[in-house]
C-alpha positions in Angstrom: -13.1 -15.2 48.4 -11.9 -18.1 46.2 -14.2 -17.5 43.5 -13.3 -13.8 43.6 -9.7 -14.8 42.8 -11.1 -17.0 40.0 -12.7 -14.4 38.5 -9.5 -11.9 39.0 -7.1 -14.6 37.3 -9.9 -15.3 34.4 -10.0 -11.1 34.1 -6.4 -11.0 33.8 -6.3 -13.8 31.4 -8.5 -12.3 29.3 -7.2 -8.8 29.3 -3.7 -10.3 28.5 -4.9 -12.1 25.3 -7.0 -9.0 24.3 -3.5 -6.9 24.5 -1.5 -9.5 22.9 -4.3 -9.6 20.0 -4.1 -6.0 19.4 -0.5 -6.0 19.3 -0.5 -8.9 16.5 -3.1 -6.7 15.0 -1.1 -3.3 15.1 2.3 -5.3 13.6 0.4 -6.8 10.8 -1.3 -3.6 10.2 2.0 -1.7 10.2 3.4 -4.5 7.7 0.3 -3.7 5.1 1.2 0.0 5.7 5.0 -0.4 4.7 3.9 -2.9 1.7 1.1 0.1 0.7 3.6 3.0 0.7 6.0 0.8 -1.4 3.3 0.5 -4.0 2.2 4.2 -3.8 5.9 5.0 -4.4 5.9 2.7 -7.7 2.4 3.8 -9.2 3.6 7.5 -8.5 6.8 7.0 -10.1 5.1 5.2 -13.1 2.8 8.3 -13.3 5.5 10.6 -13.3 7.5 8.9 -16.0 4.4 8.6 -18.4 3.9 12.2 -17.6 7.5 12.7 -19.0 6.9 10.5 -21.6 3.2 12.7 -22.7 5.6 15.8 -22.7 8.0 14.7 -25.1 4.8 13.7 -26.9 4.2 17.1 -27.6 7.3 18.0 -28.7 7.5 19.1 -32.1 10.5 16.3 -32.8 8.4 13.4 -31.7 6.4 11.6 -34.1 2.4 11.2 -33.9 2.9 7.6 -34.0 5.1 7.0 -31.3 2.7 9.8 -29.0 -0.7 7.4 -29.9 1.7 4.2 -28.9 2.5 5.7 -25.7 -0.8 6.6 -24.8 -2.0 3.3 -25.9 0.6 1.3 -23.6 0.0 3.8 -20.9 -2.4 2.0 -18.9 -0.4 -1.5 -19.3 2.4 -0.1 -17.9 0.9 1.1 -14.7 -0.4 -2.3 -14.2 3.0 -3.9 -14.7 
């Protein structure tokens, strides 16, 4: 009878530790998800900006030298 109680107590303790570790993991993944959404939004906004700049490069009033500079700097801009 005593071994059964000790075993049950140990089992509850392990289960509690496991559930706590899962809750911690959920919290960490939630924070990571928030950060990834922010980064994703930044990347999308920079891509949108580059698309707008490239559209202006196709305009007759936009000089070819400016368009080349935009293309050359596009990858650097996205990494900033």
